[in-house]
C-alpha positions, 0 to 999 in steps of 0.5 A: 585431547578434545572431547567429541560433541557427544562426550562434552554435552554428556559431561556438562549434563552431569551434576558438577559445580560450575565456575561462572565467569562474567565481565566485571567491567573496565579495570576489573578481572571477570567475576568468577563464582561457583554455581549450580546449573542445569543442562540437558544435551542440545538445550540451553544452560540455566542458572538461578541467582538473586534478582539483585545480585552483582552476578545478575547485574553483570550478566545483564550488562554483558549479555553473556557469560561462561561456565566451566566444569571439571573433574580430576578422577578417574581422569582430568577432564573439563568442559567450558561453554560460553554464549549469549543470554537467551532469557531471564525469568522469575524463578519458581519453586518447581525450578528450585526443586529441580535444581536442588534435586540435581545436587542434593540427596533426596532426603535433603531436597524438601528442607533445602527448598523450603529454607531457600524459597523463604530466605534467599530473596527474589530469584531469577533463572538466566538461560544461556545458549552455548556457542563456544565449547572448549573441552579436554580429557588429559587421561590418567596423569 
C-alpha cells in the first residue's frame, strides 16, 4: 500500500543506498547505478559524482534523474523519486564529509574523506527536486 507523504519523506531521509537511473540515449536502457545521496524532508535530493563521469554527462544531457531506495526488513518497502536537476556545483570537502558521515561509522569518516578527496578526481554535487513519488510498503511477506 502507498506510503503517506510524511512516511515516504522520512524513509527517503534514512541512509539507504539508492539506485540512480538516468536516460542513456537512443537505443540504450537507462544507466542504473548504486549511489550515496543526501535528503532532508522538504528539500532537494543531492548526490556527489565525478565531474567527468558518464553519470554526470548523462544527467546533464537529460536534465533529470530518478532515485529508488528500498528495504526488505521488517517489511518490504520502497520509495522512488524523479525530478529535474535544480543545480550543479563543485563538491566541497565539507559536503563530502557530510555525505560520508551519513553512511560510514564515525571512526572511518576521516580516513575515507582524506582518501576520496585526494584520489577520486574532481567531484560535483547535483541537486534534484523530487516531482514524482512512487512508494509502497508490502507489509510482512
